[in-house]
C-alpha positions in Angstrom: 0.5 0.3 0.1 1.6 3.1 -0.9 2.0 5.9 1.9 0.9 9.8 1.6 3.2 12.0 3.1 1.7 15.9 3.6 3.4 18.2 1.4 6.4 19.7 2.7 8.8 23.1 2.4 11.8 22.2 2.6 14.8 25.0 2.3 18.5 24.4 1.9 20.8 27.1 0.5 19.2 28.6 -2.8 17.7 25.5 -3.5 13.8 25.8 -2.5 11.9 22.3 -2.6 8.8 20.6 -1.7 9.0 16.7 -1.3 5.3 14.3 -0.9 4.9 11.1 -1.2 1.4 11.3 -2.8 1.7 8.8 -6.6 -1.6 10.9 -7.9 1.4 13.9 -7.3 0.7 15.6 -10.6 4.2 15.6 -11.1 4.4 11.8 -11.0 2.1 11.0 -13.9 4.5 13.2 -16.4 7.2 11.5 -15.3 5.6 8.0 -15.5 4.9 9.6 -19.1 8.7 10.6 -19.4 9.0 6.7 -18.9 7.0 5.0 -21.7 8.9 7.9 -24.1 12.6 7.4 -23.0 11.9 2.8 -22.0 16.3 2.6 -23.6 17.6 4.5 -21.2 15.6 3.0 -18.3 16.2 -0.2 -19.0 11.9 -1.4 -19.5 11.1 -4.5 -20.3 7.6 -5.0 -21.6 6.6 -6.5 -18.0 7.8 -4.2 -15.3 5.5 -1.7 -13.8 6.9 1.3 -12.2 5.5 2.5 -8.7 5.8 6.2 -7.3 8.0 5.9 -3.7 8.0 10.5 -3.6 7.8 13.5 -5.7 10.7 16.5 -4.8 10.0 19.8 -6.9 12.8 22.3 -7.3 11.2 26.5 -6.6 12.7 25.8 -10.6 10.2 23.9 -11.3 12.8 20.9 -11.5 11.0 17.9 -10.6 12.4 14.3 -9.2 10.6 11.1 -8.9 11.5 8.4 -7.0 10.2 5.1 -8.2 10.3 1.4 -7.3 10.6 -1.1 -10.0 8.1 -4.6 -10.4 9.1 -7.5 -13.0 6.0 -9.4 -13.8 4.2 -7.9 -10.3 7.7 -9.0 -8.6 10.4 -6.4 -7.0 13.2 -5.7 -8.4 15.7 -5.1 -6.2 18.1 -2.5 -7.8 15.8 -1.4 -9.9 14.5 1.6 -8.5 14.9 4.8 -10.5 14.9 8.7 -9.9 13.1 10.5 -12.5 15.0 14.2 -13.2 12.7 16.8 -15.7 11.2 20.0 -15.8 8.5 21.3 -17.7 8.3 18.4 -19.2 11.1 17.4 -20.4 13.6 15.1 -19.3 16.8 15.9 -17.8 18.5 13.3 -16.5 17.9 10.0 -14.9 19.2 8.4 -11.3 19.6 4.5 -11.8 22.4 1.1 -11.0 20.2 -1.2 -13.0 22.7 -2.6 -16.1 21.0 -4.2 -18.8 16.8 -4.8 -19.7 15.0 -7.6 -17.7 13.9 -10.9 -19.2 13.4 -14.0 -17.1 11.1 -16.7 -15.7 9.4 -15.4 -12.8 8.4 -19.5 -11.9 10.8 -20.5 -9.3 11.7 -24.5 -9.8 12.8 -23.9 -5.7 10.2 -23.8 -2.9 9.8 -21.4 -0.4 10.1 -24.0 2.4 13.2 -24.5 0.5 14.9 -21.0 0.2 14.1 -20.3 4.5 16.4 -23.8 5.0 19.4 -22.3 3.1 18.5 -19.2 4.8 18.6 -21.2 8.1 21.7 -22.8 7.4 23.4 -19.4 7.3 21.3 -17.9 9.8 20.8 -20.5 12.6 17.8 -22.4 13.8 17.4 -20.0 16.3 14.9 -17.5 14.3 12.1 -16.7 16.2 8.7 -16.3 14.8 7.7 -17.2 10.8 10.3 -16.7 8.6 8.8 -14.3 6.4 9.8 -15.0 2.1 8.8 -13.7 -1.3 9.9 -14.3 -4.9 12.1 -11.0 -6.1 13.9 -10.6 -9.1 18.0 -9.8 -7.6 19.3 -7.3 -10.5 22.4 -5.4 -8.5 24.9 -5.6 -10.3 26.8 -6.6 -13.3 26.0 -9.8 -13.7 22.2 -11.4 -15.5 19.1 -10.9 -13.3 18.5 -13.5 -11.3 15.3 -14.9 -9.9 15.1 -14.7 -6.7 13.4 -15.8 -2.8 13.7 -13.0 -0.4 13.4 -14.5 2.8 13.8 -12.6 6.3 15.2 -14.5 10.1 15.4 -12.6 12.9 16.0 -13.3 16.5 16.9 -11.0 19.6 20.2 -10.8 18.6 19.6 -10.1 14.4 17.8 -9.3 11.4 18.9 -10.7 8.4 17.3 -10.6 4.8 19.1 -13.4 2.8 18.6 -13.5 -1.2 18.7 -16.9 -2.3 18.9 -17.9 -5.8 15.6 -19.2 -7.4 16.9 -21.8 -9.3 20.2 -22.7 -7.8 19.4 -22.6 -4.1 23.2 -20.6 -3.4 22.5 -17.2 -1.4 23.1 -14.4 -3.8 23.1 -11.3 -1.1 22.3 -11.2 2.7 22.2 -7.6 4.7 21.1 -6.6 8.8 17.5 -5.1 8.9 18.7 -3.4 12.0 20.4 0.4 10.7 19.6 0.0 14.9 -1.1 17.5 26.4 2.4 18.6 26.4 4.7 19.7 29.2 8.0 20.5 30.0 10.2 18.1 32.0 13.7 18.0 32.7 16.2 14.9 31.8 19.9 14.8 34.5 21.4 12.3 31.4 24.5 10.3 31.6 25.9 11.8 28.6 24.3 15.1 27.9 24.3 17.0 31.0 20.6 18.7 32.1 18.7 19.2 29.3 14.9 19.7 29.0 12.4 17.4 27.6 8.2 17.5 26.4 6.9 15.4 27.7 3.2 14.5 27.9 1.5 14.5 30.8 -0.9 12.0 32.2 -3.2 10.7 35.6 -0.8 10.6 38.0 2.1 11.7 36.5 3.6 12.0 33.0 5.1 9.9 30.7 8.5 10.3 28.5 6.2 11.2 25.7 6.6 14.3 23.1 3.3 15.6 21.4 5.0 18.5 19.8 7.4 15.9 18.0 5.0 14.0 16.2 3.9 11.5 19.9 7.5 10.0 20.0 8.4 8.2 23.1 10.6 5.3 24.9 9.7 2.2 26.1 11.1 -0.7 27.9 13.4 -3.1 26.2 14.0 -5.0 29.2 12.4 -8.2 29.8 10.8 -6.5 33.7 7.7 -6.3 33.7 6.8 -3.2 32.5 8.4 -4.5 29.3 6.6 -2.3 26.1 5.4 -0.1 28.3 6.4 3.5 27.7 8.3 5.6 30.6 6.0 7.3 33.4 7.3 9.7 36.3 5.7 11.4 39.2 7.4 14.5 39.1 8.9 15.1 35.6 12.8 14.9 36.4 14.2 12.1 34.7 17.0 10.2 35.8 20.1 10.6 38.6 23.0 11.5 36.0 23.8 8.0 37.1 23.0 4.5 35.8 21.6 3.2 39.3 18.5 5.0 37.8 17.0 3.5 35.0 15.8 6.3 34.1 18.8 8.7 33.6 19.5 6.8 29.9 15.5 7.2 29.2 16.2 11.1 29.0 19.6 10.3 27.2 17.5 8.0 24.4 14.6 10.4 24.3 16.9 13.9 24.2 19.1 12.3 20.9 15.2 11.4 19.5 14.0 14.8 20.1 17.3 16.7 18.5 17.2 14.7 15.7 14.1 15.5 14.8 15.1 19.1 15.6 18.0 18.7 13.0 16.4 17.3 9.8 13.1 20.4 10.5 15.9 23.0 11.3 18.2 22.5 8.4 16.5 20.3 6.3 13.2 20.7 6.3 12.1 17.0 7.0 9.2 16.6 9.6 10.4 13.5 10.6 12.3 10.5 9.9 9.4 9.6 7.1 8.0 12.8 6.6 5.6 13.2 7.2 5.0 14.3 10.7 5.2 10.9 13.0 7.5 10.0 15.9 9.8 7.3 15.6 10.4 5.1 19.3 13.0 3.9 21.2 13.8 1.4 23.3 16.1 1.2 25.9 17.3 -1.2 28.3 17.5 -3.8 26.0 18.8 -7.5 26.7 21.6 -8.3 29.1 24.9 -6.7 28.7 23.9 -6.0 25.0 26.8 -3.7 23.6 24.5 -2.4 20.3 22.0 0.0 19.0 19.7 -0.4 16.3 17.4 0.3 13.7 14.5 -1.1 12.6 12.5 -0.1 9.7 9.9 -3.0 10.2 9.0 -1.3 13.7 9.8 2.4 13.1 12.0 2.7 16.3 15.4 3.3 17.7 16.8 0.0 20.2 19.7 0.7 22.3 21.5 -1.6 24.6 23.4 -0.9 27.9 27.0 -2.1 27.5 28.6 -4.7 28.7 30.0 -3.1 31.7 33.2 -3.6 31.4 34.1 -1.5 28.1 31.0 0.2 27.3 28.1 1.8 29.0 24.9 2.7 27.0 24.6 3.1 24.0 22.5 6.4 24.1 24.8 8.9 22.9 23.9 11.7 20.9 25.6 11.3 18.2 24.6 7.2 18.4 20.8 8.5 18.4 21.7 11.0 15.3 22.8 7.7 13.8 20.8 5.2 14.0 17.5 7.4 13.5 19.6 8.3 10.4 19.3 4.7 8.7 15.7 5.4 8.6 16.0 8.1 7.0 17.8 6.6 4.5 15.0 3.9 4.5 12.6 6.1 3.0 14.7 7.6 0.8 17.4 6.3 -1.5 17.2 2.9 0.6 21.0 1.7 0.2 20.9 -1.8 0.5 23.0 -2.8 3.3 25.4 -4.5 1.9 28.4 -4.0 -1.0 29.5 -0.6 -1.7 25.6 0.9 -1.5 26.2 -0.6 2.1 29.1 1.3 3.3 27.4 4.4 1.8 24.3 3.8 4.3 26.6 3.1 7.2 28.1 6.9 6.1 25.7 8.4 6.0 24.5 7.4 9.3 27.6 8.6 10.4 27.6 11.9 8.9 24.6 12.9 9.4 24.3 11.8 13.3 27.8 13.8 13.8 25.6 16.9 11.9 22.8 16.0 14.8 26.2 16.5 17.2 27.1 19.9 15.5 23.8 21.1 15.7 22.5 20.8 19.5 26.0 21.5 20.3 25.6 20.6 23.2 28.2 21.4 26.3 28.5 18.2 28.5 28.6 16.6 24.6 30.7 18.2 22.8 30.6 18.1 18.8 33.3 16.4 16.4 33.9 13.8 13.8 34.2 10.7 16.4 31.5 8.2 16.3 30.2 6.8 20.1 32.8 7.6 22.1 31.0 8.8 24.8 30.4 5.0 25.8 33.4 3.9 26.1 33.9 3.7 29.8 37.7 4.6 30.4 37.2 7.6 28.0 37.9 10.9 29.4 35.7 13.3 28.0 37.6 16.7 26.5 41.0 14.5 26.6 43.6 14.0 23.6 43.1 10.0 23.2 39.2 8.5 23.6 38.6 5.9 22.4 35.3 5.3 19.2 33.9 3.4 17.5 34.4 4.7 14.0 36.9 7.8 13.4 35.5 10.0 10.6 38.3 12.0 9.6 40.3 8.7 9.5 39.1 6.1 9.9 41.8 3.2 9.7 42.9 4.2 13.6 40.0 2.0 14.5 42.5 -0.9 13.1 40.0 -1.8 10.2 38.3 1.2 8.6 40.1 1.8 5.2 41.3 5.5 4.8 41.5 5.2 0.8 38.7 3.5 -2.4 40.2 0.6 -3.5 38.5 -1.8 -6.1 37.5 -4.4 -3.6 36.3 -2.6 -0.2 33.0 -3.7 -1.6 34.2 -7.5 0.1 34.6 -5.4 3.5 31.6 -5.0 6.4 29.8 -2.4 5.8 30.5 -0.7 9.0 34.1 -0.8 7.6 33.8 0.4 3.9 31.8 3.5 5.6 35.6 5.2 6.3 36.3 6.7 2.3 32.8 8.1 2.4 33.1 9.5 6.2 36.4 10.7 5.0 35.6 12.3 2.2 32.8 14.1 4.2 34.9 15.0 6.8 37.5 16.5 4.1 34.9 18.2 2.3 33.7 19.9 5.7 36.8 20.9 7.5 39.8 20.6 5.0 42.7 18.8 5.0 44.7 20.5 7.8 44.7 19.9 11.5 41.4 21.0 14.0 41.1 20.1 17.3 37.4 18.8 18.4 36.1 18.4 22.1 40.3 17.7 22.6 41.5 15.2 20.5 43.6 16.3 17.2 41.7 16.0 14.0 43.7 15.5 10.8 42.9 14.2 7.2 46.7 13.6 5.4 45.1 13.1 1.9 45.3 9.7 -0.5 46.6 11.4 -3.3 49.0 14.3 -2.0 46.9 17.1 -2.7 45.7 19.5 0.2 41.8 20.5 0.4 39.9 23.3 1.9 36.2 22.7 3.4 33.2 24.6 2.7 31.8 24.1 5.7 29.3 21.8 7.0 27.0 24.2 6.4 27.0 23.9 2.7 28.8 19.9 3.2 25.5 18.4 5.3 22.8 20.2 2.5 24.8 18.9 -0.6 25.2 15.5 1.1 21.3 15.0 2.2 20.6 16.4 -1.4 22.1 13.9 -3.3 20.7 10.9 -0.4 17.2 12.5 -1.2 17.5 13.3 -4.9 19.6 11.1 -6.7 21.3 8.0 -4.7 19.2 4.3 -5.5 19.2 1.4 -3.9 22.7 0.3 -5.4 24.7 3.7 -5.8 28.3 2.5 -5.4 31.2 5.4 -4.5 31.3 6.5 -8.0 27.8 7.1 -8.2 27.7 8.9 -5.1 31.0 11.4 -6.3 28.5 12.0 -9.4 25.4 12.1 -7.2 27.1 15.1 -4.7 28.7 16.5 -8.0 25.3 17.4 -8.7 24.0 18.1 -5.8 26.5 20.8 -5.3 25.4 22.2 -9.0 21.7 22.2 -8.4 22.6 24.3 -4.9 25.6 26.5 -5.1 25.6 26.2 -9.7 27.6 24.0 -12.7 30.8 26.2 -12.0 30.4 27.0 -8.4 33.7 26.6 -5.6 31.5 24.3 -3.9 31.3 21.6 -6.9 35.0 21.4 -7.7 35.5 20.9 -3.5 33.5 17.8 -4.2 35.3 17.0 -6.6 38.1 17.4 -5.1 37.5 16.0 -1.3 36.7 12.2 -3.8 39.7 12.8 -5.5 41.1 13.4 -2.3 40.2 9.8 -0.7 40.9 7.8 -4.3 37.1 8.2 -5.7 37.9 9.5 -9.0 
């Protein structure tokens, strides 16, 4: 079922736009007509159909309509496209599908057998009933394949497997975890004393924010209150310590509110899906669970309390922004969580989560380009030597993430292949000269030996977001990201602008040419 989203005005440094996912929007009809007139360019077959996902209209009348492709009634993974037009004339296309589809939609492998194949990889301890359905798998340069898309999950994982519907081979896999108003106060673990909008209920208050789409925080533990929205008698939450379970409730809700405010103020986006609906957070998940993730199926974030030895609760501001930005990606480009697109997916969350942190500018969690450093128990805030989950300015500091692009980078775990895009963004925003944030020296020696001058965070974040929401598709790779961000810079600042040339220079500095 198509979702209907309200029309929202978006302002972006000289490029005003409106967007909506309404399939009845006039721009959608015009784009469909252009598809029919340019079938060869979009690799269209007689059995293709196109479903509108969203519409963005620039102030100058340029229309960007995103479509999902089906073939013989089946979803096509890697077949999505964006039609860019103005005054009824095609300007360009964004798509990854390499060839016209021509294959049978009749499987020789049964659905139950595909589940068994996926189960050998996932393990037998999945919860509930596995989900499976036929799809056309059209990622990469090889021939498209009929496949079963199988989803298996338990407390520790939620995975999608693409199983060849004839040979039974796993073609791909990825994780689905990209992990009446009143004003209250919270004594948080990482962000100090903060104000929060809560909801007045009989007998006290609940951690629900009516001013931000009803976003709320629930108990994710295995206690008797599991699944319930947190409540409090005096609307003062936590005590700056994990001795009070409500402390991290405040952190999670503060992070969600800060992320909502960032997308609304900077990008004109009202909520993760752009429809004014608030997501929810669940905290105290699992036991000694050292992770956090976004799950689009529940439209929610999940936060573990860490192992208590190396990591504390993973509810810091940048982690909250990171996880919710997975949700924004799912509603826009929907970058597939494997290969180079998976690295870009993770980088997108690091980039925009970091921009949430800079936008909030919290005095107790000062902004920087370290990811998740507040969760490390041994770290001293403001010290020069701090551990982090990732280092955007110098990805290799984690021992696994490369600083420079190479042809096999898509074979890495997506949390490591993200490093190249993270470093690109750092160079674009800040340049290659040494700087200090949160007491930590940030430096970014380039891969090509050139010096890079940054354009500032305000411009860099708008360029990245426009590329994500207008030009990226599900299977965008690093080369595609370079082209998309250069085009986004041209849209925002002019075809011959300094900003566009510096985007190109920043990509070249990480060897994406």
